[in-house]
C-alpha positions in Angstrom: -38.2 15.1 33.0 -35.2 13.3 31.7 -33.1 15.2 29.2 -32.5 13.5 25.8 -28.9 12.4 25.4 -26.7 11.8 22.5 -24.4 9.5 24.5 -23.5 6.4 22.5 -23.4 3.0 24.0 -20.0 1.9 25.1 -18.2 -1.2 23.9 -19.6 -3.5 26.6 -23.1 -2.3 25.9 -22.8 -2.8 22.2 -21.3 -6.3 22.5 -23.1 -7.5 25.6 -20.0 -8.9 27.3 -20.7 -12.1 29.2 -18.6 -11.6 32.3 -19.0 -15.2 33.4 -17.5 -16.3 30.0 -14.7 -13.7 30.5 -13.9 -15.3 33.8 -13.9 -18.8 32.3 -11.6 -17.7 29.5 -9.2 -16.2 32.1 -9.2 -19.5 34.0 -8.5 -21.3 30.7 -5.6 -19.0 29.9 -4.1 -19.5 33.4 -4.5 -23.3 33.2 -3.1 -23.6 29.8 -0.4 -20.9 29.9 1.0 -20.6 33.4 4.6 -21.8 33.7 5.0 -22.7 30.1 8.1 -20.6 30.0 9.8 -22.9 32.6 9.3 -26.3 31.1 12.3 -27.1 28.9 11.8 -28.0 25.2 8.2 -29.4 25.4 8.1 -32.2 22.7 11.6 -31.7 21.4 10.8 -33.8 18.3 8.6 -30.9 17.2 10.8 -28.2 18.8 13.7 -29.5 16.7 11.5 -29.1 13.6 10.5 -25.6 14.7 14.1 -24.7 15.2 14.9 -25.9 11.7 11.8 -24.3 10.1 12.8 -20.8 11.3 16.1 -21.1 9.3 14.7 -21.4 5.8 11.4 -21.3 3.9 12.1 -24.8 2.5 12.4 -26.2 6.0 9.2 -24.3 6.9 7.2 -25.5 4.0 8.1 -29.2 4.5 8.3 -29.2 8.3 11.9 -30.5 8.2 13.1 -32.1 11.4 16.7 -30.9 10.9 18.2 -27.7 9.5 19.8 -29.5 6.6 16.4 -30.6 5.3 17.3 -34.3 5.4 14.0 -35.7 6.8 10.6 -34.3 8.0 8.6 -35.0 11.1 5.8 -37.6 10.7 2.9 -35.1 10.7 1.8 -32.4 8.3 3.2 -28.9 8.8 0.2 -26.6 9.5 0.2 -26.6 13.3 4.0 -26.3 13.2 3.7 -23.3 10.9 2.0 -21.4 13.6 4.6 -22.4 16.1 7.5 -21.6 13.8 6.0 -18.1 13.2 5.8 -17.6 16.9 9.4 -18.9 17.4 10.6 -16.6 14.6 9.1 -13.6 16.3 9.9 -14.5 20.0 12.9 -16.8 19.5 12.9 -20.6 20.0 11.9 -21.4 23.5 9.3 -23.5 25.2 7.1 -20.5 25.7 7.2 -19.5 22.0 6.6 -23.0 20.6 3.7 -23.7 23.1 2.1 -20.3 22.8 0.0 -21.1 19.7 -1.4 -24.2 21.5 -2.3 -22.1 24.5 -4.1 -19.5 22.4 -5.9 -22.1 20.3 -6.9 -23.9 23.5 -8.5 -20.7 24.9 -10.0 -20.1 21.5 -11.7 -23.5 21.6 -13.3 -22.6 24.9 -14.7 -19.5 23.4 -16.0 -21.3 20.4 -17.7 -23.9 22.6 -19.7 -21.0 24.1 -20.5 -19.5 20.7 -21.6 -22.9 19.3 -24.0 -23.8 22.1 -25.4 -20.4 23.4 -27.5 -19.4 20.4 -29.6 -22.6 20.5 -29.6 -23.6 24.1 -29.2 -20.4 26.0 -26.3 -18.6 27.8 -26.4 -20.9 30.8 -25.8 -24.0 28.6 -23.1 -22.1 26.7 -21.3 -21.3 29.9 -21.4 -24.9 31.1 -20.1 -26.1 27.8 -17.2 -23.6 27.9 -16.4 -24.5 31.6 -16.5 -28.3 30.9 -14.1 -27.8 28.0 -11.8 -25.7 30.2 -11.6 -28.2 33.1 -11.3 -31.4 31.0 -7.8 -32.6 32.2 -6.5 -33.8 28.8 -7.5 -30.5 27.2 -5.3 -28.6 29.8 -2.4 -31.0 29.3 -2.6 -30.9 25.5 -2.9 -27.1 25.4 0.4 -26.8 27.3 2.4 -28.6 24.7 3.6 -28.1 21.1 1.7 -31.2 19.9 -0.9 -30.6 17.2 -4.1 -31.5 19.1 -5.1 -28.2 20.6 -4.7 -26.6 17.1 -6.7 -29.3 15.5 -9.6 -29.0 17.9 -9.8 -25.2 17.3 -10.1 -25.6 13.6 -12.6 -28.4 13.8 -14.8 -26.2 16.1 -14.3 -23.3 13.6 -15.6 -25.6 10.8 -18.7 -26.4 12.9 -19.2 -22.6 13.6 -19.1 -22.0 9.8 -21.5 -24.8 9.2 -24.0 -23.4 11.6 -23.6 -20.0 10.0 -24.2 -21.4 6.6 -27.5 -22.9 7.7 -28.7 -19.9 9.6 -27.8 -17.5 6.7 -28.7 -19.9 3.9 -25.2 -19.1 2.5 -23.4 -21.6 0.4 -20.0 -19.9 0.8 -20.0 -20.5 4.6 -20.7 -24.2 3.8 -17.8 -24.3 1.4 -15.6 -22.6 3.9 -16.6 -25.1 6.6 -15.6 -28.1 4.6 -12.5 -26.3 3.3 -11.5 -25.8 7.0 -11.7 -29.5 7.5 -9.4 -30.0 4.6 -7.1 -27.4 6.2 -7.3 -29.4 9.4 -6.3 -32.5 7.6 -2.9 -30.9 7.2 -2.7 -30.5 10.9 -3.1 -34.1 11.9 -4.4 -35.9 8.8 -7.3 -38.3 8.9 -8.2 -37.5 12.5 -9.8 -34.3 11.1 -12.2 -36.4 9.1 -13.8 -38.0 12.1 -16.4 -35.4 12.4 -17.4 -35.2 8.7 -20.3 -37.7 9.2 -21.8 -35.4 11.9 -21.4 -32.4 9.6 -23.2 -34.1 6.7 -26.0 -35.5 8.8 -26.5 -32.1 10.6 -26.6 -30.1 7.3 -29.0 -32.5 5.7 -31.4 -32.3 8.7 -31.0 -28.6 9.5 -30.9 -27.0 6.1 -34.2 -25.8 4.6 -33.0 -26.2 1.1 -34.6 -28.8 -1.2 -32.8 -32.1 -1.5 -31.5 -31.2 -5.0 -30.0 -28.0 -3.6 -28.5 -29.8 -0.7 -26.8 -32.3 -3.0 -25.5 -29.5 -5.2 -24.1 -27.4 -2.3 -22.6 -30.5 -0.6 -20.9 -31.4 -3.9 -19.3 -28.0 -4.1 -18.3 -28.3 -0.4 -16.8 -31.7 -1.0 -14.7 -30.3 -3.9 -13.4 -27.6 -1.5 -12.7 -30.3 1.1 -10.7 -32.3 -1.5 -8.7 -29.3 -2.8 -7.7 -28.1 0.7 -7.0 -31.6 1.8 -4.7 -32.6 -1.1 -3.1 -29.3 -2.0 -0.1 -29.6 0.3 0.3 -33.4 0.2 0.3 -33.5 -3.6 2.7 -30.5 -3.8 5.1 -32.6 -1.8 4.6 -35.9 -3.4 4.9 -34.4 -6.9 8.2 -32.7 -6.0 11.4 -34.6 -6.9 12.7 -36.5 -3.9 16.1 -34.9 -4.5 14.6 -31.5 -4.0 12.9 -32.0 -0.7 13.4 -33.8 2.6 12.4 -37.4 3.0 8.8 -37.7 4.3 9.4 -39.0 7.9 7.2 -41.9 9.0 6.5 -43.2 5.5 8.2 -46.2 3.9 8.1 -44.8 0.3 8.7 -41.1 0.8 5.1 -40.1 0.4 2.8 -37.9 2.3 -0.3 -39.7 1.1 1.2 -43.0 2.2 1.9 -41.5 5.6 -1.7 -40.2 5.9 -3.4 -43.4 5.0 -0.8 -45.8 6.4 1.1 -44.9 9.5 -1.3 -42.1 10.5 -4.3 -43.8 9.0 -5.2 -47.5 9.0 -2.4 -48.4 11.3 -4.0 -46.3 14.1 -7.0 -48.5 13.9 -5.6 -51.9 13.1 -2.2 -51.7 14.8 1.2 -50.2 13.9 3.3 -52.3 11.5 5.7 -49.7 10.2 7.9 -47.1 11.7 9.0 -49.1 14.8 10.7 -52.2 13.5 7.9 -54.4 14.7 4.2 -54.7 14.8 2.4 -52.9 17.7 -0.9 -54.6 17.4 -3.4 -54.2 20.3 -1.3 -51.9 22.4 -4.2 -51.6 24.7 -4.0 -55.3 25.5 -7.0 -57.6 24.9 -6.3 -59.8 27.9 -5.4 -57.4 30.7 -7.4 -58.0 33.9 -5.7 -55.3 35.9 -5.5 -52.3 33.8 -8.8 -50.9 34.9 -8.8 -51.9 38.5 -9.0 -49.1 41.1 -6.3 -50.5 43.4 -2.7 -49.7 43.9 -0.3 -52.3 42.3 -1.7 -53.1 38.9 -0.6 -56.5 37.5 -1.2 -57.4 33.9 -1.1 -60.4 31.6 -0.4 -58.2 28.7 2.4 -58.6 26.3 2.8 -54.9 26.1 2.7 -53.6 29.6 5.2 -53.6 32.4 4.6 -54.7 36.0 5.1 -51.7 38.2 7.9 -51.8 40.7 6.8 -53.9 43.6 9.7 -53.8 46.0 13.1 -52.4 46.9 14.9 -54.2 44.0 12.8 -52.5 41.4 12.2 -55.7 39.4 10.5 -55.4 36.1 9.2 -57.3 33.2 10.3 -56.3 29.7 7.7 -55.7 27.0 7.5 -58.1 24.1 6.6 -55.5 21.6 7.4 -52.1 23.0 10.9 -50.9 22.5 12.6 -48.7 25.1 15.8 -46.9 24.1 19.1 -46.7 25.9 20.5 -43.7 27.7 23.3 -42.0 25.7 24.0 -38.3 25.9 20.8 -36.9 24.5 18.8 -39.8 25.8 15.5 -39.1 24.2 13.8 -42.4 24.0 10.8 -43.4 22.0 8.4 -45.9 23.4 9.4 -45.7 27.0 6.9 -46.0 29.8 6.5 -44.1 33.0 5.2 -46.1 35.9 3.9 -45.1 39.2 3.0 -46.6 42.5 -0.7 -45.9 41.9 -1.0 -48.3 39.1 -1.3 -45.7 36.5 -4.8 -44.6 37.6 -4.0 -40.9 37.7 -2.6 -40.3 34.3 1.2 -40.7 34.3 0.6 -44.1 32.9 2.7 -44.4 29.8 2.7 -43.5 26.2 0.8 -46.5 25.0 -1.3 -47.4 28.1 -4.7 -47.3 26.4 -6.6 -50.0 28.3 -8.5 -53.0 27.0 -10.3 -52.6 23.7 -14.1 -52.7 24.0 -17.2 -50.6 24.5 -16.1 -49.5 28.0 -12.5 -48.7 27.3 -13.0 -45.0 27.7 -14.3 -45.6 31.2 -11.3 -47.7 32.2 -8.5 -46.2 34.4 -6.0 -46.0 31.5 -8.0 -43.3 29.6 -10.9 -42.3 31.9 -9.1 -39.9 34.2 -7.9 -37.9 31.2 -11.2 -37.4 29.4 -14.2 -39.3 30.9 -15.0 -37.5 34.2 -18.2 -36.1 32.9 -18.9 -38.5 30.0 -21.8 -40.3 31.9 -23.3 -36.9 32.6 -23.1 -36.0 28.9 -24.6 -39.2 27.7 -27.5 -39.0 30.1 -27.9 -35.3 29.2 -27.9 -36.2 25.5 -30.8 -38.6 26.0 -32.6 -36.0 28.1 -32.1 -33.5 25.4 -33.7 -35.6 22.7 -36.7 -36.1 25.0 -36.9 -32.7 26.5 -36.4 -30.7 23.4 -39.0 -32.7 21.4 -42.2 -31.0 20.2 -45.2 -33.1 21.4 -47.2 -31.8 18.4 -44.8 -33.3 15.9 -44.1 -36.9 15.0 -41.0 -38.4 16.6 -38.9 -38.1 13.5 -39.8 -34.4 13.0 -36.9 -32.9 14.9 -36.9 -29.5 16.5 -34.0 -27.1 16.0 -32.5 -28.0 19.4 -32.8 -31.7 18.6 -31.0 -31.2 15.4 -28.1 -29.5 17.2 -28.1 -32.3 19.7 -27.7 -34.6 16.7 -24.7 -32.6 15.6 -22.8 -33.2 18.9 -24.0 -36.8 19.2 -22.7 -37.3 15.7 -19.3 -36.0 16.9 -19.3 -38.2 20.0 -20.4 -41.6 18.7 -17.9 -42.3 15.9 -15.0 -40.9 17.9 -16.1 -42.9 20.9 -16.3 -45.9 18.6 -12.8 -45.4 17.2 -11.1 -45.2 20.6 -13.1 -48.2 21.8 -11.5 -50.5 19.1 -8.3 -48.7 17.9 -5.0 -50.4 18.4 -2.5 -47.7 18.1 -2.9 -44.2 19.7 -1.7 -42.2 22.6 -4.0 -41.4 25.5 -3.9 -37.7 24.8 -5.5 -38.2 21.4 -8.8 -38.6 23.4 -9.0 -34.7 23.4 -11.1 -35.4 20.2 -14.0 -36.3 22.5 -13.7 -33.1 24.6 -15.9 -30.8 22.5 -18.7 -33.3 22.2 -18.7 -34.1 25.9 -18.6 -30.3 26.8 -21.4 -29.4 24.4 -23.7 -32.3 25.5 -22.9 -31.5 29.2 -24.1 -27.9 28.6 -27.2 -28.6 26.5 -27.9 -31.7 28.5 -27.9 -29.9 31.8 -30.3 -27.3 30.3 -32.6 -30.1 29.2 -32.4 -32.0 32.5 -33.2 -28.9 34.6 -36.1 -28.1 32.4 -37.5 -31.7 32.7 -36.9 -31.6 36.4 -39.0 -28.4 36.8 -41.8 -29.4 34.5 -42.5 -33.0 35.6 -43.6 -34.5 38.9 -41.9 -37.4 40.7 -44.4 -39.7 39.1 -42.8 -39.1 35.7 -39.5 -40.7 34.7 -38.4 -37.4 33.0 -37.9 -35.8 36.4 -35.2 -38.3 37.3 -32.6 -37.5 34.6 -30.8 -34.9 36.6 -30.4 -36.8 39.9 -29.5 -39.9 38.0 -26.8 -38.1 36.0 -25.3 -36.7 39.2 -25.2 -40.0 41.0 -23.8 -42.1 38.1 -21.2 -39.5 37.3 -20.2 -39.3 40.9 -19.8 -43.1 41.1 -17.4 -43.1 38.2 -15.4 -40.2 39.6 -15.2 -41.8 43.1 -13.6 -44.8 41.5 -11.1 -42.7 39.6 -10.2 -40.8 42.8 -10.1 -43.8 45.1 -6.5 -44.8 44.3 -5.3 -41.4 45.5 -7.6 -39.8 48.0 -10.0 -42.3 49.6 -11.6 -39.5 51.7 -12.4 -37.5 48.6 -13.9 -40.5 46.9 -16.2 -41.0 49.9 -17.0 -37.3 50.0 -17.9 -37.1 46.3 -20.3 -40.1 46.6 -21.9 -38.9 49.9 -22.5 -35.3 48.7 -23.8 -36.4 45.3 -26.2 -39.1 46.6 -27.4 -36.8 49.4 -27.9 -33.9 47.0 -29.8 -36.1 44.6 -32.1 -37.4 47.3 -32.7 -33.8 48.6 -33.5 -32.7 45.1 -36.4 -35.0 45.1 -37.5 -34.0 48.6 -37.3 -30.2 48.1 -38.1 -30.2 44.4 -40.7 -27.4 44.5 -39.1 -25.4 47.3 -36.6 -22.5 47.1 -33.8 -24.7 48.6 -33.9 -26.8 45.4 -31.8 -24.4 43.5 -29.0 -24.4 46.1 -29.2 -28.2 46.2 -28.7 -28.4 42.4 -25.6 -26.2 42.7 -24.2 -28.5 45.5 -24.9 -31.6 43.4 -23.2 -30.1 40.3 -20.2 -29.0 42.4 -19.8 -32.5 43.8 -19.0 -33.8 40.2 -16.9 -30.8 39.3 -14.3 -30.8 42.0 -12.3 -33.9 41.0 -12.0 -33.1 37.3 -11.1 -29.5 38.2 -8.3 -30.7 40.4 -7.0 -33.2 37.8 -7.0 -30.4 35.2 -5.0 -28.2 37.6 -2.2 -30.8 38.1 -0.4 -30.1 34.7 -0.4 -26.4 35.6 0.9 -26.9 39.1 3.6 -29.3 37.9 4.4 -26.8 35.1 4.2 -29.8 32.7 4.7 -29.4 29.0 5.3 -33.0 27.9 5.6 -34.9 24.6 3.0 -37.3 25.9 0.8 -34.9 27.8 -1.2 -36.2 30.7 -2.9 -35.1 33.9 -3.2 -36.5 37.4 -1.7 -36.3 41.0 1.3 -38.3 39.8 2.6 -35.1 38.2 2.7 -33.5 41.7 4.6 -36.3 43.3 7.1 -36.9 40.5 7.9 -33.3 39.7 6.2 -33.4 36.3 5.8 -35.9 33.6 8.7 -36.7 31.4 6.5 -39.0 29.3 8.8 -42.0 29.8 11.6 -40.0 28.1 9.6 -39.5 24.9 10.4 -36.1 23.5 12.4 -34.8 26.4 16.0 -35.4 25.7 19.1 -33.8 27.2 22.4 -32.7 25.9 25.7 -34.2 27.1 28.1 -31.2 27.3 31.3 -33.2 27.0 30.0 -35.0 23.9 28.8 -31.7 22.3 32.1 -30.0 23.0 34.0 -32.8 21.4 31.9 -32.7 18.3 32.0 -28.9 18.0 35.8 -28.9 18.3 36.2 -31.6 15.6 33.3 -31.0 13.2 35.4 -29.0 10.8 33.6 -28.3 7.6 31.2 -31.2 7.9 27.5 -30.4 7.1 26.2 -32.5 9.9 27.4 -32.2 13.5 26.9 -36.0 13.7 24.6 -38.7 12.4 22.6 -41.1 14.5 19.8 -43.6 14.1 16.7 -41.7 15.3 15.4 -38.3 16.1 15.4 -39.0 19.9 19.1 -38.4 20.2 19.4 -35.8 17.5 16.6 -33.4 18.6 18.2 -31.9 21.8 21.4 -31.2 19.9 19.6 -29.5 17.1 17.7 -27.3 19.6 20.8 -26.5 21.5 23.2 -25.7 18.6 20.7 -25.0 15.7 23.1 -27.1 13.7 22.2 -30.1 11.4 22.1 -33.5 13.0 21.2 -36.4 10.8 18.5 -38.7 12.3 19.2 -41.4 9.7 16.0 -43.4 10.2 13.6 -40.7 11.3 11.5 -40.7 14.5 12.1 -44.4 15.4 15.2 -45.0 13.4 13.4 -47.3 11.0 12.5 -45.0 8.0 14.4 -46.1 4.8 15.5 -42.6 4.1 19.1 -43.4 3.5 20.9 -45.9 1.3 24.4 -47.2 1.8 25.6 -45.7 -1.5 24.3 -42.3 -0.7 25.7 -42.5 2.8 29.1 -43.4 1.4 29.0 -40.3 -0.8 28.2 -38.1 2.1 31.1 -39.5 4.1 33.5 -39.3 1.2 32.6 -35.7 0.5 33.1 -34.8 4.2 29.5 -33.9 4.9 29.1 -36.6 7.6 32.1 -37.0 9.9 30.8 -38.8 13.0 28.2 -41.4 13.6 26.8 -42.2 17.1 25.7 -45.8 17.4 23.2 -46.6 20.2 22.1 -50.0 18.9 18.8 -48.5 17.6 19.1 -48.6 13.8 16.7 -51.5 13.3 16.8 -53.7 10.2 16.1 -50.9 7.8 19.5 -49.2 8.3 21.5 -52.1 9.6 23.5 -52.4 6.4 24.8 -48.8 6.8 25.6 -49.4 10.5 27.4 -52.6 9.8 29.5 -50.8 7.1 30.3 -48.1 9.7 31.3 -50.6 12.3 33.5 -52.5 9.8 35.4 -49.5 8.4 35.2 -46.5 10.7 37.4 -45.8 13.7 35.9 -45.9 17.2 36.5 -42.7 19.2 37.8 -43.4 22.7 34.9 -43.2 25.2 36.9 -41.1 27.6 37.1 -38.3 25.0 33.4 -37.7 24.6 31.8 -39.1 27.7 30.7 -42.5 26.4 30.9 -45.9 28.1 33.3 -48.7 27.8 30.8 -51.6 27.9 27.2 -51.9 26.9 24.6 -54.6 26.7 22.1 -54.1 23.9 19.0 -56.2 23.5 17.2 -57.2 20.4 14.9 -54.7 18.7 11.8 -55.9 20.6 13.0 -55.7 24.1 14.6 -53.4 26.7 18.0 -51.7 26.1 20.1 -50.8 29.1 23.7 -50.5 30.2 25.7 -52.5 32.8 29.2 -52.1 34.0 31.3 -55.1 33.7 30.6 -57.6 36.5 27.5 -55.7 37.6 24.1 -57.4 38.1 21.1 -56.5 36.0 19.4 -54.5 38.7 17.5 -51.3 38.0 18.6 -48.1 39.6 16.5 -46.8 42.4 13.9 -44.3 41.0 14.6 -40.7 41.9 10.9 -39.6 42.3 8.6 -40.6 45.0 6.1 -42.3 42.9 7.4 -42.5 39.3 10.0 -44.5 37.5 11.3 -43.4 34.2 11.7 -46.5 32.1 12.3 -44.8 28.8 15.3 -42.7 29.4 15.5 -38.9 29.7 18.2 -37.4 31.8 20.5 -40.2 33.1 24.0 -40.8 34.2 24.2 -44.0 32.1 25.3 -44.1 28.5 25.6 -46.9 25.9 26.6 -45.2 22.7 29.7 -45.6 20.6 31.0 -42.7 18.5 32.6 -43.5 15.2 35.0 -41.2 13.3 34.0 -41.7 9.6 36.7 -39.5 8.2 39.2 -42.3 8.7 37.4 -44.4 6.1 38.5 -42.4 3.0 
């Protein structure tokens, strides 16, 4: 007879640890975190702000770009708060500023499991977590100090609270859910609101309250949403402009204007501020080559370059896209990184977003970042609505599982629609689709497997799974074909063969093994793509994934957010700065950021991110010069019309510093504001230097031996 025991269950018994989930989380941690301590300054626009934010609470609260509190970054501060706290504890480094994104990325994988498992089973939850883990753009985003990984975590947290409020019939969880969305607004503004329709529809369908109670509770939740959304923006806008930094990215020094303008309607309709020119339709409405699988992609677009086609490295300049010159610091906004593969793999440029339309997300510009399993998720979504229906109910009487399928469909559809028509966004923004794709892949697979088992071959419901595998494999084979033709063929052959064998051995023990083989056939390519940022130790300002990272030694994002410091220039300024408040002033943050990170001193980015914010007036600048706060100005021909009056005044009255003293150049050729800027020695032809990487050519700047800036000594004016 067994003796009674007082032994208490251990931790793992009490909490029922899912070891498969634990392995998935470890994989996510490795993909997102490995090598982040070896990757420079990540997005140095934000790293500069983090450097400044660690120096004073004022800088911390407003997300000041520079230590002097002159101007802010063009995003809200919440994500940067986490990074600044990490940097304050660990010191400013790539690892410390990226660490919060890594942790939030892993946290999002865990939340995917928690959101799907209770309603669709552990298997579906594991698949959702795994798909989230191996989505290439999720990996790339989670390795940077951009805001996206943080945003996704808090959006998923809001969904978790929403589910909890319905399950527990608790109004406070509902209020907390919508308050979290308001909190997320202060991570990346209106992007957080994209899932509100899904939340409202889901609550209305899933809650057992009467319609009057639903309206009452939603009213209170909406109040919480408004309060948490507006608390920080209003606190800034209601503060005297003389007591805070200028709100970077806005034209009238307003957070609300920034939210609804530059970071709002302009994302949908096309950028018209902050660049000195309109960037409508960056994705190109006439391109015929952007989504072709072949090597050299040619385009009729007004906003794309033709990749290098021969030894001479000939290129076409963009009509609308501005690329910066290469002075010491050389961090250049709007540059493009081109590759010999036609951009299929993901190192395709900061604004290469394909052709607007319903199939944009399947095109080569965006697809290899996010859409590997999108067909599988869409077919799985349809199967879920059919498979989880109760035949005893009418079609509109949804089951609990169908209601949760509505939730994720409600996330997918409006976000998909936005990216299909929007004119101004970066490819890495498509991480917004990742949770919906992951959830629908997990619950959809569960539904398709159930339908496959329950119905015979004479019923269409049995064909969802093989169809999903074959269609997904076909898309993946196209994405892979530009790089590995053999892998493209292998994916198709294995997927098609597995699908056929599934039907042949449907009721036999071998069927389970065939299902596994079929699923593996569509998991290999996205898994490898997601591994490339980790192998390349990438932590880029414009994160991306793909084999190009392996051949080019990492993605410099066309020079965006990855500037360098010219030692001779820095030594000269340090020696002659005296009591000046600013080490030097310049047009935009691209040149200023690496010097702020290196020295932790104030550098004035007069016109903010792109050099076009009207943050400074001539009279105010004169006062700063006269009082000795600004002693040097570095002119790289990037001031734009907004600050041209100040620059013209400097050129007229200030003394040029000899180029030999600070490492500048003696002759430059500067284009207009809507074309390329580059430097030529006297008598030299306008040929592009031979690219240093095997496949990629950095058109935007980054580390370079060329320089085209002129340094002015302003102390000579007064």
